[in-house]
Every structure is written in structure tokens, then in C-alpha cells.
N, C-alpha and C positions, 0 to 999 in steps of 0.2 A: 820153466821157462814159458813164457808165453807164445802161444803160435803168432806165425808172422806169415805174409806172404811177399811175393816180389815179381816183378815181371821186367826182362830185360827188354828196354824199348829198342836201344841201337846199339850194335856192337861197334866201338870205334876203333879199337886197337889192341892187338896181342903183343905182349912186351916180351915174353917169353915162354919157356915149355919146360917142364922137367921130364925125365926118362919116363914117370908113371902117366904122363899126360896131361897132368894138372898144368895150367896154363894162367899167367899173371896178366889180366886183360883189363883196359877201361873201357869201362861201358856206361852207357845211359840209363839207370836203373831206378823203378818206380816201386817202394818201398811201402806195403801195406795200403796200397792203392792211393798213395801220395804222389804230387808231381815228381817228376823223374830227376833225380840227382845225379852227378858223375860219380861213378864208383871205380876204386883199385882196388882187386883183390885177385887171390888165386880161386881157380875154378876147377872143378872136375870135368873131363871130357864132355860130357853129355848136360853140364850146367844142374846135377844134380843134387852135387853138393859144392860148398863154398870154404874157403879158410877167412880168417879176419883181414878185414880191409879198413879203406879209409874211403870216405862218402864227403862229398863236396857240393856246397852251393854253386849256382853260377857266378855268383862274387867271388868265394873262395877258388873257384875253378880260374878265373880270370885274372886274380892276384897271383895264383901259382904261375900260370903261363906267363905272365909278365916279369916276375922273379926268374923263371928259367931262362927269358928271352935274354935279360941282364947278364947273364952267365957268361 
């Protein structure tokens, strides 16, 4: 697997935490020094490890927000 880097630019919300301390978080993350995107995934306590997640552009996040508002 190719190397990659990330920077959590803004921590927006913690949605849940499991007994091992991993938290499901919504953050603004820059992947490989690209512009930051909205990111929803599980993170280890010090953000040293991550689980699989979903990354959304501003447009995708706006569409999700609109869909949730209509629920």
C-alpha cells in the first residue's frame, strides 16, 4: 500500500465512543496535503490509527445535510 499522510484540520463532532476508546468522529481532514474534506470514521484515542470511513466534498456534505434536514 502506498504511503499517505493526513492532517485533521478541524474536529467538528464526536458521535460515539466504544469501550476501547475509539470514537466515531466528523472532522475536516486534509489527505496527502490536498484541500480538506469532511470525513466520518472511527479513530483511535490519539488519532494514531483509523478505521474505514467516508470522505465528502463540500458539495456532497451540503447534499447530505439537506437530505437529513428533510427527514
